C-alpha positions in Angstrom: 101.9 154.3 164.0 100.0 151.5 162.0 98.8 152.2 158.3 96.5 149.7 156.5 96.2 149.3 152.7 93.0 148.2 151.5 92.0 147.4 148.0 88.7 147.1 146.3 89.6 144.5 143.9 87.8 141.3 143.5 88.6 138.3 142.0 85.0 137.1 141.0 83.8 137.3 137.3 80.3 138.1 136.6 78.1 135.3 135.6 75.4 137.4 134.0 75.6 135.4 130.6 75.3 131.8 132.1 72.3 133.4 134.5 70.9 134.6 131.0 71.1 131.6 129.4 69.5 129.8 132.4 66.7 132.3 132.4 66.0 131.6 128.5 66.0 127.8 129.0 63.6 128.3 132.0 61.1 130.5 130.2 61.1 128.3 127.4 60.5 125.3 128.9 57.6 127.0 130.7 56.1 127.6 127.3 57.2 131.3 126.9 58.3 132.5 123.5 60.5 135.4 122.8 58.6 138.5 121.6 59.1 142.2 120.4 56.4 144.6 120.6 56.2 147.7 118.4 54.1 150.6 118.3 52.1 151.3 115.4 50.2 154.5 114.5 46.8 152.7 113.8 44.1 153.1 116.5 42.6 149.9 115.7 45.7 148.0 116.7 48.0 150.1 118.7 50.7 147.3 119.1 51.8 144.4 116.6 54.3 141.9 118.0 56.7 139.5 116.3 57.6 136.2 117.8 60.8 134.1 117.1 59.1 131.1 116.0 56.3 132.8 113.7 56.7 134.4 110.2 53.9 136.8 110.6 53.1 139.7 112.7 50.8 139.4 115.9 48.0 141.8 117.2 47.7 141.4 120.9 44.3 142.6 121.5 44.7 142.5 125.2 47.9 144.1 125.6 46.3 147.0 127.8 45.4 144.3 130.5 49.1 144.0 131.1 50.7 147.4 130.6 49.7 150.9 130.8 49.7 152.9 127.4 53.2 154.2 126.9 54.7 151.8 129.2 54.7 148.9 127.2 58.3 147.3 127.0 59.7 146.3 123.6 61.5 142.8 124.5 58.9 140.5 126.1 58.6 136.8 127.3 55.1 136.0 126.1 52.2 133.2 126.1 49.4 133.7 124.0 46.5 131.9 122.0 45.3 132.4 118.5 41.9 133.9 118.2 39.6 133.0 115.5 38.3 136.2 114.6 38.8 138.8 111.7 41.8 141.2 112.0 41.5 144.7 113.4 43.9 145.6 111.0 45.9 144.4 108.1 49.2 144.6 110.1 48.7 141.1 112.2 47.1 138.2 113.3 44.9 138.6 116.3 46.1 136.7 119.5 45.2 137.0 123.4 48.0 137.1 125.5 47.8 134.6 128.5 51.1 135.5 130.1 53.6 138.2 129.5 56.9 139.5 131.1 59.4 141.9 130.3 62.5 140.5 128.7 65.8 141.8 130.0 68.3 140.4 127.5 
């Protein structure tokens, strides 16, 4: 009678941190900025966004074009242009999102 002893041990270490750094560098070189979306209680501007390289809050006027209400991620990669128009609310400067993706870090 033969008995085989198998082990499920692996010797490889995860490279998640390195892959995340590579992804971050790729996004930044592609023109994306790190953003955080927050829901507000105002109907005029349901979401505000903060971006690492800006000190003021932003009002993404076309966020509904990319995400359904209630399904908006908190952390995002975003490309946008500033809008020269009156603010919809006192919470943020209006912007037009040109590209947005959920950020997983």
